[in-house]
C-alpha positions in Angstrom: -115.9 25.0 -107.7 -115.3 24.3 -104.0 -114.5 21.0 -102.4 -116.2 22.0 -99.1 -119.2 23.9 -97.8 -119.4 27.5 -99.0 -119.4 29.8 -95.9 -119.5 33.2 -97.5 -120.1 35.1 -100.7 -119.4 38.7 -101.8 -120.6 40.3 -105.0 -118.9 43.3 -106.6 -118.7 45.1 -109.9 -115.0 45.0 -110.8 -114.8 47.2 -113.9 -112.8 47.5 -116.1 -111.6 43.9 -115.5 -115.0 42.2 -115.4 -118.4 43.5 -115.0 -119.7 41.1 -112.3 -117.4 39.4 -109.8 -118.5 36.9 -107.2 -116.0 35.8 -104.5 -116.8 32.7 -102.5 -115.1 31.3 -99.4 -115.3 27.8 -98.2 -114.4 25.0 -95.7 -111.9 24.0 -98.3 -109.8 27.1 -97.3 -110.1 28.6 -100.7 -111.3 31.9 -102.2 -112.7 31.6 -105.7 -113.1 34.6 -107.9 -116.0 34.1 -110.4 -117.0 36.1 -113.4 -120.8 36.0 -113.3 -121.5 38.5 -116.1 -123.2 35.5 -117.8 -125.0 33.8 -115.0 -125.8 30.7 -117.1 -122.1 30.0 -117.5 -120.0 31.5 -114.7 -116.2 31.4 -115.3 -113.6 30.9 -112.6 -110.9 33.7 -112.8 -108.8 32.4 -109.9 -108.7 29.9 -107.1 -106.6 31.0 -104.1 -105.6 28.9 -101.1 -106.6 31.7 -98.7 -106.3 30.3 -95.2 -105.2 27.3 -93.1 -108.8 26.6 -92.1 -112.3 27.5 -93.3 -112.9 31.0 -94.8 -115.9 32.5 -92.8 -116.4 36.0 -94.1 -115.4 38.3 -97.0 -115.9 42.0 -97.4 -114.5 44.8 -99.6 -114.2 48.6 -99.4 -116.0 50.9 -101.9 -112.7 51.4 -103.8 -112.9 47.7 -104.7 -109.1 47.5 -105.1 -108.9 44.7 -102.5 -111.0 42.4 -100.4 -110.6 41.2 -96.8 -111.2 37.6 -95.7 -111.3 36.1 -92.2 -111.1 32.5 -91.1 -111.3 29.8 -88.4 -107.5 30.0 -88.4 -107.8 33.3 -86.5 -106.4 35.5 -89.3 -107.6 38.4 -91.3 -106.1 38.6 -94.8 -106.0 41.2 -97.6 -106.4 40.2 -101.3 -105.6 42.2 -104.5 -108.7 42.0 -106.8 -106.6 42.5 -109.9 -103.8 40.1 -109.3 -105.8 37.6 -107.2 -103.0 37.3 -104.6 -102.4 38.1 -101.0 -101.3 41.5 -99.9 -98.9 41.1 -97.0 -99.0 38.4 -94.3 -102.4 39.3 -92.8 -103.3 40.0 -89.2 -103.7 37.5 -86.3 -105.1 39.2 -83.2 -108.1 37.1 -82.3 -107.7 34.1 -80.0 -110.3 32.0 -81.8 -112.0 31.9 -85.2 -112.7 35.3 -86.8 -116.4 35.1 -87.8 -117.4 38.5 -89.2 -116.0 41.7 -90.6 -117.4 45.1 -91.6 -116.0 48.4 -93.0 -116.8 51.9 -91.7 -115.6 55.5 -91.6 -115.3 55.8 -95.4 -113.4 52.5 -95.6 -110.6 53.8 -93.5 -111.5 51.5 -90.6 -112.9 48.0 -90.2 -113.9 45.8 -87.3 -113.8 42.0 -86.8 -115.7 39.8 -84.4 -115.0 36.2 -83.4 -115.6 33.1 -81.3 -113.2 34.6 -78.7 -116.1 37.0 -77.9 -113.8 40.0 -78.9 -114.4 42.9 -81.3 -111.2 44.4 -82.8 -111.2 47.6 -84.7 -108.5 48.5 -87.3 -107.4 51.8 -88.8 -105.9 52.4 -92.2 -102.5 53.9 -92.8 -102.4 54.8 -96.5 -98.9 55.1 -97.8 -98.3 57.6 -100.6 -98.5 55.9 -104.1 -100.3 52.8 -102.7 -103.9 52.0 -103.5 -104.1 49.5 -100.7 -103.9 50.8 -97.1 -101.9 49.1 -94.4 -104.2 48.5 -91.5 -103.1 48.5 -87.8 -105.0 47.5 -84.7 -106.7 50.4 -83.2 -108.7 48.9 -80.3 -109.3 45.4 -78.9 -112.5 45.0 -77.0 -111.9 41.6 -75.3 -115.0 39.9 -73.9 -117.3 42.2 -75.7 -119.9 39.5 -75.0 -120.3 36.4 -72.9 -121.0 34.6 -76.2 -119.2 34.7 -79.6 -119.8 37.6 -82.0 -121.4 36.4 -85.2 -122.3 39.5 -87.1 -121.1 43.2 -87.2 -123.0 46.0 -88.8 -121.6 49.6 -88.9 -123.4 52.8 -89.5 -122.1 56.3 -89.4 -123.6 59.8 -89.3 -121.6 63.0 -90.0 -123.0 66.1 -88.2 -121.0 69.2 -87.7 -117.7 67.4 -88.4 -118.4 65.0 -85.6 -118.5 61.3 -86.6 -120.9 59.2 -84.7 -120.4 55.4 -85.2 -122.5 52.5 -84.0 -121.3 49.0 -84.2 -124.2 46.5 -83.9 -123.0 43.1 -83.0 -125.2 40.1 -82.7 -124.6 37.8 -79.7 -126.0 37.5 -76.2 -126.2 41.0 -74.6 -123.9 41.5 -71.6 -122.8 45.1 -71.2 -122.7 48.4 -73.0 -119.2 49.6 -73.6 -118.4 53.3 -73.6 -115.4 54.0 -75.8 -114.9 56.2 -78.9 -118.2 54.9 -80.3 -121.4 53.3 -79.0 -121.8 49.6 -79.0 -125.3 48.2 -79.1 -126.1 44.5 -78.5 -129.0 42.6 -80.0 -130.2 39.4 -78.4 -130.4 36.4 -80.6 -133.5 34.2 -80.4 
């Protein structure tokens, strides 16, 4: 297993390769892909040196062709779930550790939050013949809070072809930003 504290886990069904895949990220900078179809005897499919510092969060789109990890090294990286290898160089837009990540808008967008108090949204550019989109930065909300952003949750409602998106980020509330979507703050206790 890991040589450091485990910081994140993500479970996915990855058929036809394996029925139950668990991905773990750790202070040892590694991602480990586990077959947990037999919980009494999990099998490691792959160990990947994922980042230069601790892996803090992992998520995947509904297509399950790839996962995204983020780290204390300020990067967001993409991983092929069939080859267990990096897709591209990753993205480094945060000025401090990237602590959380979430998908929204039918997996064509995702957002990250970090210790730099920023929230960054990314949009997919799907190239023909590719099953993995190329993401580009759509909007950087610097100083979204006076404190670091630790968790993002996205919800969406389609009504009359108008998409309404809410990003809920957990930190100290400071201001309500009015951009292409509503941002709500929850106060941590």
